[in-house]
TORBA-914008 format. One record per atom (N, C-alpha, C): z negated, y negated, x. Coordinates in nm, 2 decimals. Atoms other than C-alpha are relative to their C-alpha. Layout:
REM residues N
<atom><zz>Z</zz><yy>Y</yy><xx>X</xx></atom>
...
***
This chain:
REM residues 120
<atom><zz>-0.02</zz><yy>0.03</yy><xx>0.13</xx></atom>
<atom><zz>-2.77</zz><yy>0.05</yy><xx>5.50</xx></atom>
<atom><zz>0.04</zz><yy>-0.15</yy><xx>-0.01</xx></atom>
<atom><zz>-0.04</zz><yy>0.14</yy><xx>0.01</xx></atom>
<atom><zz>-2.60</zz><yy>-0.28</yy><xx>5.40</xx></atom>
<atom><zz>-0.10</zz><yy>-0.08</yy><xx>-0.08</xx></atom>
<atom><zz>0.09</zz><yy>0.09</yy><xx>0.07</xx></atom>
<atom><zz>-2.77</zz><yy>-0.58</yy><xx>5.25</xx></atom>
<atom><zz>0.00</zz><yy>0.02</yy><xx>-0.15</xx></atom>
<atom><zz>-0.01</zz><yy>-0.01</yy><xx>0.15</xx></atom>
<atom><zz>-2.64</zz><yy>-0.54</yy><xx>4.89</xx></atom>
<atom><zz>-0.07</zz><yy>0.13</yy><xx>-0.05</xx></atom>
<atom><zz>0.06</zz><yy>-0.13</yy><xx>0.04</xx></atom>
<atom><zz>-2.76</zz><yy>-0.17</yy><xx>4.89</xx></atom>
<atom><zz>-0.15</zz><yy>-0.02</yy><xx>0.00</xx></atom>
<atom><zz>0.14</zz><yy>0.02</yy><xx>0.00</xx></atom>
<atom><zz>-3.11</zz><yy>-0.28</yy><xx>4.99</xx></atom>
<atom><zz>-0.05</zz><yy>-0.08</yy><xx>-0.11</xx></atom>
<atom><zz>0.04</zz><yy>0.08</yy><xx>0.11</xx></atom>
<atom><zz>-3.12</zz><yy>-0.55</yy><xx>4.73</xx></atom>
<atom><zz>0.00</zz><yy>0.08</yy><xx>-0.13</xx></atom>
<atom><zz>-0.01</zz><yy>-0.08</yy><xx>0.12</xx></atom>
<atom><zz>-3.01</zz><yy>-0.31</yy><xx>4.46</xx></atom>
<atom><zz>-0.11</zz><yy>0.10</yy><xx>-0.01</xx></atom>
<atom><zz>0.11</zz><yy>-0.10</yy><xx>0.00</xx></atom>
<atom><zz>-3.27</zz><yy>-0.05</yy><xx>4.57</xx></atom>
<atom><zz>-0.13</zz><yy>-0.07</yy><xx>-0.04</xx></atom>
<atom><zz>0.12</zz><yy>0.07</yy><xx>0.02</xx></atom>
<atom><zz>-3.54</zz><yy>-0.31</yy><xx>4.56</xx></atom>
<atom><zz>-0.01</zz><yy>-0.04</yy><xx>-0.15</xx></atom>
<atom><zz>0.00</zz><yy>0.04</yy><xx>0.14</xx></atom>
<atom><zz>-3.44</zz><yy>-0.43</yy><xx>4.21</xx></atom>
<atom><zz>-0.02</zz><yy>0.12</yy><xx>-0.09</xx></atom>
<atom><zz>0.02</zz><yy>-0.12</yy><xx>0.08</xx></atom>
<atom><zz>-3.43</zz><yy>-0.07</yy><xx>4.08</xx></atom>
<atom><zz>-0.15</zz><yy>0.04</yy><xx>0.01</xx></atom>
<atom><zz>0.14</zz><yy>-0.04</yy><xx>-0.02</xx></atom>
<atom><zz>-3.78</zz><yy>0.00</yy><xx>4.22</xx></atom>
<atom><zz>-0.09</zz><yy>-0.09</yy><xx>-0.09</xx></atom>
<atom><zz>0.07</zz><yy>0.09</yy><xx>0.08</xx></atom>
<atom><zz>-3.91</zz><yy>-0.31</yy><xx>4.05</xx></atom>
<atom><zz>0.01</zz><yy>0.02</yy><xx>-0.15</xx></atom>
<atom><zz>-0.03</zz><yy>-0.03</yy><xx>0.14</xx></atom>
<atom><zz>-3.75</zz><yy>-0.23</yy><xx>3.72</xx></atom>
<atom><zz>-0.07</zz><yy>0.13</yy><xx>-0.04</xx></atom>
<atom><zz>0.07</zz><yy>-0.13</yy><xx>0.03</xx></atom>
<atom><zz>-3.89</zz><yy>0.13</yy><xx>3.73</xx></atom>
<atom><zz>-0.15</zz><yy>-0.02</yy><xx>-0.01</xx></atom>
<atom><zz>0.14</zz><yy>0.02</yy><xx>0.00</xx></atom>
<atom><zz>-4.24</zz><yy>0.00</yy><xx>3.81</xx></atom>
<atom><zz>-0.05</zz><yy>-0.08</yy><xx>-0.12</xx></atom>
<atom><zz>0.03</zz><yy>0.08</yy><xx>0.12</xx></atom>
<atom><zz>-4.23</zz><yy>-0.24</yy><xx>3.51</xx></atom>
<atom><zz>0.01</zz><yy>0.09</yy><xx>-0.12</xx></atom>
<atom><zz>-0.02</zz><yy>-0.09</yy><xx>0.11</xx></atom>
<atom><zz>-4.13</zz><yy>0.04</yy><xx>3.28</xx></atom>
<atom><zz>-0.13</zz><yy>0.08</yy><xx>-0.02</xx></atom>
<atom><zz>0.12</zz><yy>-0.08</yy><xx>0.03</xx></atom>
<atom><zz>-4.43</zz><yy>0.20</yy><xx>3.11</xx></atom>
<atom><zz>0.04</zz><yy>0.14</yy><xx>-0.05</xx></atom>
<atom><zz>-0.03</zz><yy>-0.14</yy><xx>0.04</xx></atom>
<atom><zz>-4.45</zz><yy>0.57</yy><xx>3.03</xx></atom>
<atom><zz>0.00</zz><yy>0.01</yy><xx>-0.15</xx></atom>
<atom><zz>0.01</zz><yy>-0.01</yy><xx>0.15</xx></atom>
<atom><zz>-4.53</zz><yy>0.49</yy><xx>2.66</xx></atom>
<atom><zz>0.13</zz><yy>-0.06</yy><xx>-0.07</xx></atom>
<atom><zz>-0.12</zz><yy>0.06</yy><xx>0.06</xx></atom>
<atom><zz>-4.19</zz><yy>0.32</yy><xx>2.60</xx></atom>
<atom><zz>0.10</zz><yy>0.11</yy><xx>-0.03</xx></atom>
<atom><zz>-0.09</zz><yy>-0.11</yy><xx>0.03</xx></atom>
<atom><zz>-4.00</zz><yy>0.65</yy><xx>2.61</xx></atom>
<atom><zz>-0.04</zz><yy>0.07</yy><xx>-0.12</xx></atom>
<atom><zz>0.04</zz><yy>-0.07</yy><xx>0.12</xx></atom>
<atom><zz>-4.00</zz><yy>0.80</yy><xx>2.26</xx></atom>
<atom><zz>-0.01</zz><yy>0.15</yy><xx>0.03</xx></atom>
<atom><zz>0.01</zz><yy>-0.15</yy><xx>-0.02</xx></atom>
<atom><zz>-4.11</zz><yy>1.16</yy><xx>2.23</xx></atom>
<atom><zz>0.11</zz><yy>0.07</yy><xx>-0.07</xx></atom>
<atom><zz>-0.11</zz><yy>-0.07</yy><xx>0.06</xx></atom>
<atom><zz>-3.87</zz><yy>1.43</yy><xx>2.13</xx></atom>
<atom><zz>-0.01</zz><yy>0.01</yy><xx>-0.15</xx></atom>
<atom><zz>0.02</zz><yy>-0.01</yy><xx>0.14</xx></atom>
<atom><zz>-4.03</zz><yy>1.47</yy><xx>1.79</xx></atom>
<atom><zz>0.05</zz><yy>-0.13</yy><xx>-0.08</xx></atom>
<atom><zz>-0.04</zz><yy>0.13</yy><xx>0.07</xx></atom>
<atom><zz>-3.98</zz><yy>1.10</yy><xx>1.70</xx></atom>
<atom><zz>0.15</zz><yy>-0.02</yy><xx>0.01</xx></atom>
<atom><zz>-0.15</zz><yy>0.01</yy><xx>-0.01</xx></atom>
<atom><zz>-3.62</zz><yy>1.11</yy><xx>1.83</xx></atom>
<atom><zz>0.07</zz><yy>0.09</yy><xx>-0.10</xx></atom>
<atom><zz>-0.05</zz><yy>-0.10</yy><xx>0.09</xx></atom>
<atom><zz>-3.55</zz><yy>1.42</yy><xx>1.63</xx></atom>
<atom><zz>-0.01</zz><yy>-0.05</yy><xx>-0.15</xx></atom>
<atom><zz>0.02</zz><yy>0.05</yy><xx>0.14</xx></atom>
<atom><zz>-3.70</zz><yy>1.27</yy><xx>1.31</xx></atom>
<atom><zz>0.09</zz><yy>-0.11</yy><xx>-0.03</xx></atom>
<atom><zz>-0.09</zz><yy>0.12</yy><xx>0.03</xx></atom>
<atom><zz>-3.49</zz><yy>0.95</yy><xx>1.35</xx></atom>
<atom><zz>0.14</zz><yy>0.05</yy><xx>-0.02</xx></atom>
<atom><zz>-0.14</zz><yy>-0.06</yy><xx>0.01</xx></atom>
<atom><zz>-3.17</zz><yy>1.16</yy><xx>1.40</xx></atom>
<atom><zz>0.01</zz><yy>0.07</yy><xx>-0.14</xx></atom>
<atom><zz>-0.01</zz><yy>-0.06</yy><xx>0.14</xx></atom>
<atom><zz>-3.26</zz><yy>1.36</yy><xx>1.08</xx></atom>
<atom><zz>0.01</zz><yy>-0.10</yy><xx>-0.11</xx></atom>
<atom><zz>-0.01</zz><yy>0.10</yy><xx>0.10</xx></atom>
<atom><zz>-3.31</zz><yy>1.04</yy><xx>0.89</xx></atom>
<atom><zz>0.14</zz><yy>-0.06</yy><xx>-0.01</xx></atom>
<atom><zz>-0.14</zz><yy>0.06</yy><xx>0.00</xx></atom>
<atom><zz>-2.97</zz><yy>0.90</yy><xx>1.00</xx></atom>
<atom><zz>0.09</zz><yy>0.10</yy><xx>-0.07</xx></atom>
<atom><zz>-0.09</zz><yy>-0.10</yy><xx>0.06</xx></atom>
<atom><zz>-2.80</zz><yy>1.23</yy><xx>0.90</xx></atom>
<atom><zz>-0.02</zz><yy>0.01</yy><xx>-0.15</xx></atom>
<atom><zz>0.03</zz><yy>0.00</yy><xx>0.14</xx></atom>
<atom><zz>-2.98</zz><yy>1.23</yy><xx>0.57</xx></atom>
<atom><zz>0.06</zz><yy>-0.12</yy><xx>-0.07</xx></atom>
<atom><zz>-0.06</zz><yy>0.12</yy><xx>0.06</xx></atom>
<atom><zz>-2.87</zz><yy>0.87</yy><xx>0.50</xx></atom>
<atom><zz>0.15</zz><yy>0.02</yy><xx>-0.01</xx></atom>
<atom><zz>-0.15</zz><yy>-0.02</yy><xx>0.01</xx></atom>
<atom><zz>-2.51</zz><yy>0.96</yy><xx>0.58</xx></atom>
<atom><zz>0.04</zz><yy>0.10</yy><xx>-0.10</xx></atom>
<atom><zz>-0.03</zz><yy>-0.10</yy><xx>0.10</xx></atom>
<atom><zz>-2.52</zz><yy>1.27</yy><xx>0.36</xx></atom>
<atom><zz>-0.02</zz><yy>-0.07</yy><xx>-0.14</xx></atom>
<atom><zz>0.02</zz><yy>0.06</yy><xx>0.13</xx></atom>
<atom><zz>-2.66</zz><yy>1.06</yy><xx>0.08</xx></atom>
<atom><zz>0.11</zz><yy>-0.10</yy><xx>-0.04</xx></atom>
<atom><zz>-0.11</zz><yy>0.09</yy><xx>0.03</xx></atom>
<atom><zz>-2.39</zz><yy>0.79</yy><xx>0.11</xx></atom>
<atom><zz>0.13</zz><yy>0.08</yy><xx>-0.04</xx></atom>
<atom><zz>-0.12</zz><yy>-0.08</yy><xx>0.03</xx></atom>
<atom><zz>-2.12</zz><yy>1.07</yy><xx>0.11</xx></atom>
<atom><zz>-0.02</zz><yy>0.06</yy><xx>-0.14</xx></atom>
<atom><zz>0.02</zz><yy>-0.05</yy><xx>0.13</xx></atom>
<atom><zz>-2.28</zz><yy>1.22</yy><xx>-0.20</xx></atom>
<atom><zz>0.02</zz><yy>-0.10</yy><xx>-0.11</xx></atom>
<atom><zz>-0.02</zz><yy>0.11</yy><xx>0.10</xx></atom>
<atom><zz>-2.29</zz><yy>0.89</yy><xx>-0.39</xx></atom>
<atom><zz>0.15</zz><yy>-0.03</yy><xx>-0.01</xx></atom>
<atom><zz>-0.15</zz><yy>0.03</yy><xx>0.00</xx></atom>
<atom><zz>-1.92</zz><yy>0.83</yy><xx>-0.29</xx></atom>
<atom><zz>0.07</zz><yy>0.11</yy><xx>-0.08</xx></atom>
<atom><zz>-0.07</zz><yy>-0.12</yy><xx>0.07</xx></atom>
<atom><zz>-1.82</zz><yy>1.18</yy><xx>-0.41</xx></atom>
<atom><zz>-0.03</zz><yy>-0.01</yy><xx>-0.15</xx></atom>
<atom><zz>0.03</zz><yy>0.01</yy><xx>0.14</xx></atom>
<atom><zz>-2.01</zz><yy>1.13</yy><xx>-0.74</xx></atom>
<atom><zz>0.08</zz><yy>-0.11</yy><xx>-0.07</xx></atom>
<atom><zz>-0.08</zz><yy>0.12</yy><xx>0.06</xx></atom>
<atom><zz>-1.84</zz><yy>0.79</yy><xx>-0.80</xx></atom>
<atom><zz>0.14</zz><yy>0.04</yy><xx>-0.02</xx></atom>
<atom><zz>-0.14</zz><yy>-0.04</yy><xx>0.00</xx></atom>
<atom><zz>-1.50</zz><yy>0.94</yy><xx>-0.72</xx></atom>
<atom><zz>0.02</zz><yy>0.10</yy><xx>-0.11</xx></atom>
<atom><zz>-0.02</zz><yy>-0.10</yy><xx>0.11</xx></atom>
<atom><zz>-1.55</zz><yy>1.24</yy><xx>-0.96</xx></atom>
<atom><zz>-0.02</zz><yy>-0.07</yy><xx>-0.13</xx></atom>
<atom><zz>0.02</zz><yy>0.07</yy><xx>0.12</xx></atom>
<atom><zz>-1.68</zz><yy>1.00</yy><xx>-1.23</xx></atom>
<atom><zz>0.13</zz><yy>-0.08</yy><xx>-0.04</xx></atom>
<atom><zz>-0.12</zz><yy>0.08</yy><xx>0.02</xx></atom>
<atom><zz>-1.37</zz><yy>0.78</yy><xx>-1.19</xx></atom>
<atom><zz>0.12</zz><yy>0.10</yy><xx>-0.04</xx></atom>
<atom><zz>-0.10</zz><yy>-0.10</yy><xx>0.04</xx></atom>
<atom><zz>-1.14</zz><yy>1.09</yy><xx>-1.21</xx></atom>
<atom><zz>-0.02</zz><yy>0.05</yy><xx>-0.14</xx></atom>
<atom><zz>0.03</zz><yy>-0.04</yy><xx>0.14</xx></atom>
<atom><zz>-1.31</zz><yy>1.21</yy><xx>-1.53</xx></atom>
<atom><zz>0.03</zz><yy>-0.11</yy><xx>-0.09</xx></atom>
<atom><zz>-0.03</zz><yy>0.12</yy><xx>0.09</xx></atom>
<atom><zz>-1.28</zz><yy>0.86</yy><xx>-1.68</xx></atom>
<atom><zz>0.15</zz><yy>-0.02</yy><xx>-0.01</xx></atom>
<atom><zz>-0.15</zz><yy>0.01</yy><xx>0.01</xx></atom>
<atom><zz>-0.91</zz><yy>0.85</yy><xx>-1.59</xx></atom>
<atom><zz>0.06</zz><yy>0.11</yy><xx>-0.09</xx></atom>
<atom><zz>-0.05</zz><yy>-0.11</yy><xx>0.08</xx></atom>
<atom><zz>-0.85</zz><yy>1.19</yy><xx>-1.75</xx></atom>
<atom><zz>-0.03</zz><yy>-0.03</yy><xx>-0.15</xx></atom>
<atom><zz>0.04</zz><yy>0.03</yy><xx>0.14</xx></atom>
<atom><zz>-1.04</zz><yy>1.08</yy><xx>-2.06</xx></atom>
<atom><zz>0.08</zz><yy>-0.10</yy><xx>-0.06</xx></atom>
<atom><zz>-0.09</zz><yy>0.10</yy><xx>0.05</xx></atom>
<atom><zz>-0.84</zz><yy>0.77</yy><xx>-2.10</xx></atom>
<atom><zz>0.14</zz><yy>0.05</yy><xx>-0.02</xx></atom>
<atom><zz>-0.13</zz><yy>-0.05</yy><xx>0.01</xx></atom>
<atom><zz>-0.52</zz><yy>0.96</yy><xx>-2.04</xx></atom>
<atom><zz>0.02</zz><yy>0.10</yy><xx>-0.12</xx></atom>
<atom><zz>0.00</zz><yy>-0.10</yy><xx>0.11</xx></atom>
<atom><zz>-0.61</zz><yy>1.22</yy><xx>-2.31</xx></atom>
<atom><zz>-0.02</zz><yy>-0.07</yy><xx>-0.14</xx></atom>
<atom><zz>0.02</zz><yy>0.07</yy><xx>0.13</xx></atom>
<atom><zz>-0.68</zz><yy>0.95</yy><xx>-2.58</xx></atom>
<atom><zz>0.13</zz><yy>0.01</yy><xx>-0.08</xx></atom>
<atom><zz>-0.12</zz><yy>0.00</yy><xx>0.08</xx></atom>
<atom><zz>-0.44</zz><yy>0.97</yy><xx>-2.88</xx></atom>
<atom><zz>0.07</zz><yy>-0.14</yy><xx>0.00</xx></atom>
<atom><zz>-0.07</zz><yy>0.13</yy><xx>-0.01</xx></atom>
<atom><zz>-0.17</zz><yy>0.70</yy><xx>-2.87</xx></atom>
<atom><zz>0.05</zz><yy>-0.03</yy><xx>-0.14</xx></atom>
<atom><zz>-0.04</zz><yy>0.05</yy><xx>0.13</xx></atom>
<atom><zz>-0.09</zz><yy>0.50</yy><xx>-3.18</xx></atom>
<atom><zz>0.16</zz><yy>-0.01</yy><xx>0.01</xx></atom>
<atom><zz>-0.15</zz><yy>0.00</yy><xx>-0.01</xx></atom>
<atom><zz>0.29</zz><yy>0.55</yy><xx>-3.25</xx></atom>
<atom><zz>0.05</zz><yy>-0.14</yy><xx>-0.03</xx></atom>
<atom><zz>-0.05</zz><yy>0.14</yy><xx>0.03</xx></atom>
<atom><zz>0.32</zz><yy>0.20</yy><xx>-3.40</xx></atom>
<atom><zz>-0.02</zz><yy>-0.10</yy><xx>0.11</xx></atom>
<atom><zz>0.04</zz><yy>0.09</yy><xx>-0.10</xx></atom>
<atom><zz>0.17</zz><yy>0.04</yy><xx>-3.10</xx></atom>
<atom><zz>0.11</zz><yy>-0.01</yy><xx>0.11</xx></atom>
<atom><zz>-0.10</zz><yy>0.00</yy><xx>-0.11</xx></atom>
<atom><zz>0.45</zz><yy>0.14</yy><xx>-2.86</xx></atom>
<atom><zz>0.14</zz><yy>0.03</yy><xx>-0.06</xx></atom>
<atom><zz>-0.13</zz><yy>-0.02</yy><xx>0.05</xx></atom>
<atom><zz>0.79</zz><yy>0.10</yy><xx>-3.03</xx></atom>
<atom><zz>0.10</zz><yy>0.02</yy><xx>0.11</xx></atom>
<atom><zz>-0.10</zz><yy>-0.02</yy><xx>-0.11</xx></atom>
<atom><zz>1.09</zz><yy>0.23</yy><xx>-2.83</xx></atom>
<atom><zz>0.11</zz><yy>-0.11</yy><xx>-0.01</xx></atom>
<atom><zz>-0.10</zz><yy>0.10</yy><xx>0.00</xx></atom>
<atom><zz>1.36</zz><yy>-0.01</yy><xx>-2.73</xx></atom>
<atom><zz>0.13</zz><yy>0.07</yy><xx>-0.04</xx></atom>
<atom><zz>-0.12</zz><yy>-0.05</yy><xx>0.05</xx></atom>
<atom><zz>1.68</zz><yy>0.05</yy><xx>-2.92</xx></atom>
<atom><zz>0.11</zz><yy>-0.04</yy><xx>0.10</xx></atom>
<atom><zz>-0.11</zz><yy>0.03</yy><xx>-0.09</xx></atom>
<atom><zz>1.99</zz><yy>0.07</yy><xx>-2.69</xx></atom>
<atom><zz>0.09</zz><yy>-0.11</yy><xx>-0.05</xx></atom>
<atom><zz>-0.09</zz><yy>0.10</yy><xx>0.06</xx></atom>
<atom><zz>2.20</zz><yy>-0.14</yy><xx>-2.92</xx></atom>
<atom><zz>-0.06</zz><yy>-0.14</yy><xx>0.00</xx></atom>
<atom><zz>0.07</zz><yy>0.13</yy><xx>0.00</xx></atom>
<atom><zz>1.94</zz><yy>-0.42</yy><xx>-2.94</xx></atom>
<atom><zz>0.00</zz><yy>-0.05</yy><xx>0.15</xx></atom>
<atom><zz>0.01</zz><yy>0.04</yy><xx>-0.14</xx></atom>
<atom><zz>1.91</zz><yy>-0.42</yy><xx>-2.56</xx></atom>
<atom><zz>0.13</zz><yy>-0.05</yy><xx>0.05</xx></atom>
<atom><zz>-0.13</zz><yy>0.04</yy><xx>-0.05</xx></atom>
<atom><zz>2.28</zz><yy>-0.43</yy><xx>-2.49</xx></atom>
<atom><zz>0.06</zz><yy>-0.13</yy><xx>-0.08</xx></atom>
<atom><zz>-0.05</zz><yy>0.11</yy><xx>0.07</xx></atom>
<atom><zz>2.34</zz><yy>-0.69</yy><xx>-2.76</xx></atom>
<atom><zz>-0.07</zz><yy>-0.13</yy><xx>0.04</xx></atom>
<atom><zz>0.07</zz><yy>0.13</yy><xx>-0.03</xx></atom>
<atom><zz>2.08</zz><yy>-0.94</yy><xx>-2.62</xx></atom>
<atom><zz>0.01</zz><yy>-0.03</yy><xx>0.15</xx></atom>
<atom><zz>-0.01</zz><yy>0.03</yy><xx>-0.14</xx></atom>
<atom><zz>2.16</zz><yy>-0.91</yy><xx>-2.25</xx></atom>
<atom><zz>0.14</zz><yy>-0.01</yy><xx>0.04</xx></atom>
<atom><zz>-0.13</zz><yy>0.02</yy><xx>-0.05</xx></atom>
<atom><zz>2.46</zz><yy>-1.02</yy><xx>-2.05</xx></atom>
<atom><zz>-0.01</zz><yy>0.00</yy><xx>0.15</xx></atom>
<atom><zz>0.00</zz><yy>-0.01</yy><xx>-0.14</xx></atom>
<atom><zz>2.54</zz><yy>-0.94</yy><xx>-1.69</xx></atom>
<atom><zz>0.11</zz><yy>-0.09</yy><xx>0.06</xx></atom>
<atom><zz>-0.10</zz><yy>0.08</yy><xx>-0.07</xx></atom>
<atom><zz>2.72</zz><yy>-1.18</yy><xx>-1.46</xx></atom>
<atom><zz>-0.02</zz><yy>0.02</yy><xx>0.15</xx></atom>
<atom><zz>0.01</zz><yy>-0.02</yy><xx>-0.14</xx></atom>
<atom><zz>2.79</zz><yy>-1.14</yy><xx>-1.09</xx></atom>
<atom><zz>-0.07</zz><yy>-0.12</yy><xx>0.06</xx></atom>
<atom><zz>0.07</zz><yy>0.12</yy><xx>-0.06</xx></atom>
<atom><zz>2.56</zz><yy>-1.36</yy><xx>-0.87</xx></atom>
<atom><zz>0.10</zz><yy>-0.09</yy><xx>0.07</xx></atom>
<atom><zz>-0.10</zz><yy>0.08</yy><xx>-0.07</xx></atom>
<atom><zz>2.87</zz><yy>-1.49</yy><xx>-0.69</xx></atom>
<atom><zz>0.08</zz><yy>-0.09</yy><xx>-0.10</xx></atom>
<atom><zz>-0.07</zz><yy>0.08</yy><xx>0.10</xx></atom>
<atom><zz>3.01</zz><yy>-1.63</yy><xx>-1.02</xx></atom>
<atom><zz>-0.03</zz><yy>-0.15</yy><xx>0.01</xx></atom>
<atom><zz>0.04</zz><yy>0.14</yy><xx>0.00</xx></atom>
<atom><zz>2.82</zz><yy>-1.95</yy><xx>-0.97</xx></atom>
<atom><zz>0.06</zz><yy>-0.07</yy><xx>0.12</xx></atom>
<atom><zz>-0.06</zz><yy>0.05</yy><xx>-0.12</xx></atom>
<atom><zz>2.99</zz><yy>-2.00</yy><xx>-0.63</xx></atom>
<atom><zz>0.15</zz><yy>-0.02</yy><xx>-0.01</xx></atom>
<atom><zz>-0.14</zz><yy>0.00</yy><xx>0.02</xx></atom>
<atom><zz>3.34</zz><yy>-1.94</yy><xx>-0.75</xx></atom>
<atom><zz>0.05</zz><yy>-0.11</yy><xx>-0.09</xx></atom>
<atom><zz>-0.05</zz><yy>0.10</yy><xx>0.10</xx></atom>
<atom><zz>3.56</zz><yy>-2.20</yy><xx>-0.93</xx></atom>
<atom><zz>0.03</zz><yy>0.07</yy><xx>-0.13</xx></atom>
<atom><zz>-0.03</zz><yy>-0.06</yy><xx>0.13</xx></atom>
<atom><zz>3.63</zz><yy>-2.16</yy><xx>-1.30</xx></atom>
<atom><zz>0.13</zz><yy>0.06</yy><xx>0.00</xx></atom>
<atom><zz>-0.13</zz><yy>-0.07</yy><xx>0.00</xx></atom>
<atom><zz>3.90</zz><yy>-1.91</yy><xx>-1.37</xx></atom>
<atom><zz>0.06</zz><yy>-0.01</yy><xx>-0.14</xx></atom>
<atom><zz>-0.08</zz><yy>0.00</yy><xx>0.13</xx></atom>
<atom><zz>4.17</zz><yy>-1.90</yy><xx>-1.64</xx></atom>
<atom><zz>-0.02</zz><yy>0.13</yy><xx>-0.07</xx></atom>
<atom><zz>0.02</zz><yy>-0.13</yy><xx>0.06</xx></atom>
<atom><zz>4.11</zz><yy>-1.53</yy><xx>-1.70</xx></atom>
<atom><zz>-0.12</zz><yy>0.07</yy><xx>0.07</xx></atom>
<atom><zz>0.11</zz><yy>-0.07</yy><xx>-0.06</xx></atom>
<atom><zz>3.83</zz><yy>-1.29</yy><xx>-1.64</xx></atom>
<atom><zz>0.06</zz><yy>0.12</yy><xx>0.08</xx></atom>
<atom><zz>-0.06</zz><yy>-0.10</yy><xx>-0.09</xx></atom>
<atom><zz>3.92</zz><yy>-1.08</yy><xx>-1.34</xx></atom>
<atom><zz>-0.06</zz><yy>0.14</yy><xx>-0.02</xx></atom>
<atom><zz>0.06</zz><yy>-0.13</yy><xx>0.02</xx></atom>
<atom><zz>3.69</zz><yy>-0.81</yy><xx>-1.44</xx></atom>
<atom><zz>0.05</zz><yy>0.07</yy><xx>-0.13</xx></atom>
<atom><zz>-0.04</zz><yy>-0.06</yy><xx>0.12</xx></atom>
<atom><zz>3.83</zz><yy>-0.76</yy><xx>-1.79</xx></atom>
<atom><zz>0.15</zz><yy>-0.01</yy><xx>-0.02</xx></atom>
<atom><zz>-0.14</zz><yy>0.02</yy><xx>0.02</xx></atom>
<atom><zz>4.19</zz><yy>-0.90</yy><xx>-1.80</xx></atom>
<atom><zz>0.08</zz><yy>0.02</yy><xx>0.13</xx></atom>
<atom><zz>-0.09</zz><yy>-0.02</yy><xx>-0.12</xx></atom>
<atom><zz>4.46</zz><yy>-0.78</yy><xx>-1.56</xx></atom>
<atom><zz>0.12</zz><yy>-0.09</yy><xx>-0.02</xx></atom>
<atom><zz>-0.11</zz><yy>0.09</yy><xx>0.02</xx></atom>
<atom><zz>4.72</zz><yy>-1.05</yy><xx>-1.50</xx></atom>
<atom><zz>0.13</zz><yy>0.08</yy><xx>0.01</xx></atom>
<atom><zz>-0.13</zz><yy>-0.06</yy><xx>0.00</xx></atom>
<atom><zz>5.08</zz><yy>-0.96</yy><xx>-1.56</xx></atom>
<atom><zz>0.07</zz><yy>-0.03</yy><xx>0.13</xx></atom>
<atom><zz>-0.07</zz><yy>0.01</yy><xx>-0.13</xx></atom>
<atom><zz>5.27</zz><yy>-0.90</yy><xx>-1.24</xx></atom>
<atom><zz>0.15</zz><yy>-0.04</yy><xx>-0.03</xx></atom>
<atom><zz>-0.14</zz><yy>0.04</yy><xx>0.02</xx></atom>
<atom><zz>5.61</zz><yy>-1.08</yy><xx>-1.22</xx></atom>
<atom><zz>0.08</zz><yy>0.10</yy><xx>0.08</xx></atom>
<atom><zz>-0.09</zz><yy>-0.10</yy><xx>-0.06</xx></atom>
<atom><zz>5.88</zz><yy>-0.83</yy><xx>-1.15</xx></atom>
<atom><zz>0.11</zz><yy>-0.07</yy><xx>0.08</xx></atom>
<atom><zz>-0.11</zz><yy>0.05</yy><xx>-0.09</xx></atom>
<atom><zz>6.14</zz><yy>-0.88</yy><xx>-0.88</xx></atom>
<atom><zz>0.13</zz><yy>0.01</yy><xx>-0.08</xx></atom>
<atom><zz>-0.13</zz><yy>0.00</yy><xx>0.06</xx></atom>
<atom><zz>6.49</zz><yy>-0.96</yy><xx>-0.98</xx></atom>
<atom><zz>0.09</zz><yy>0.11</yy><xx>0.06</xx></atom>
<atom><zz>-0.08</zz><yy>-0.11</yy><xx>-0.06</xx></atom>
<atom><zz>6.62</zz><yy>-0.69</yy><xx>-0.74</xx></atom>
<atom><zz>-0.04</zz><yy>0.13</yy><xx>-0.07</xx></atom>
<atom><zz>0.02</zz><yy>-0.12</yy><xx>0.07</xx></atom>
<atom><zz>6.65</zz><yy>-0.34</yy><xx>-0.88</xx></atom>
<atom><zz>-0.12</zz><yy>0.08</yy><xx>0.06</xx></atom>
<atom><zz>0.11</zz><yy>-0.08</yy><xx>-0.06</xx></atom>
<atom><zz>6.42</zz><yy>-0.17</yy><xx>-0.63</xx></atom>
<atom><zz>-0.10</zz><yy>-0.09</yy><xx>0.08</xx></atom>
<atom><zz>0.08</zz><yy>0.09</yy><xx>-0.07</xx></atom>
<atom><zz>6.23</zz><yy>-0.47</yy><xx>-0.51</xx></atom>
<atom><zz>-0.15</zz><yy>0.01</yy><xx>-0.02</xx></atom>
<atom><zz>0.14</zz><yy>-0.01</yy><xx>0.03</xx></atom>
<atom><zz>5.90</zz><yy>-0.41</yy><xx>-0.68</xx></atom>
<atom><zz>-0.05</zz><yy>-0.13</yy><xx>-0.05</xx></atom>
<atom><zz>0.06</zz><yy>0.12</yy><xx>0.05</xx></atom>
<atom><zz>5.66</zz><yy>-0.68</yy><xx>-0.79</xx></atom>
<atom><zz>-0.01</zz><yy>-0.11</yy><xx>0.10</xx></atom>
<atom><zz>0.01</zz><yy>0.11</yy><xx>-0.09</xx></atom>
<atom><zz>5.65</zz><yy>-1.03</yy><xx>-0.64</xx></atom>
<atom><zz>-0.15</zz><yy>-0.03</yy><xx>0.01</xx></atom>
<atom><zz>0.14</zz><yy>0.03</yy><xx>-0.02</xx></atom>
<atom><zz>5.31</zz><yy>-1.09</yy><xx>-0.48</xx></atom>
<atom><zz>-0.02</zz><yy>-0.13</yy><xx>0.06</xx></atom>
***
């Protein structure tokens, strides 16, 4: 046997001799402790489920309350379109134009030739 094995065996024998027989809990005390832990976990789950059900009932009760019609007026489409204006985000980067390229179509100058088409 090598030296580390002998050292380990000696250390193990000393540790076992220091251990008293009364330090190991009995089966009944171990079982009772396990039952207490399981009971506490069940109680926590029960409390969580109760709170969850109460929150769901409260949400349903709030959802079923009557709504005052004057409190929530609808937005009229004409009012909305009359007060808002859309512009392209790139309009701030472009130079000022003489005409609105989105609304006005410029007149194309026609070619002097008969079948030439428009001058571009």
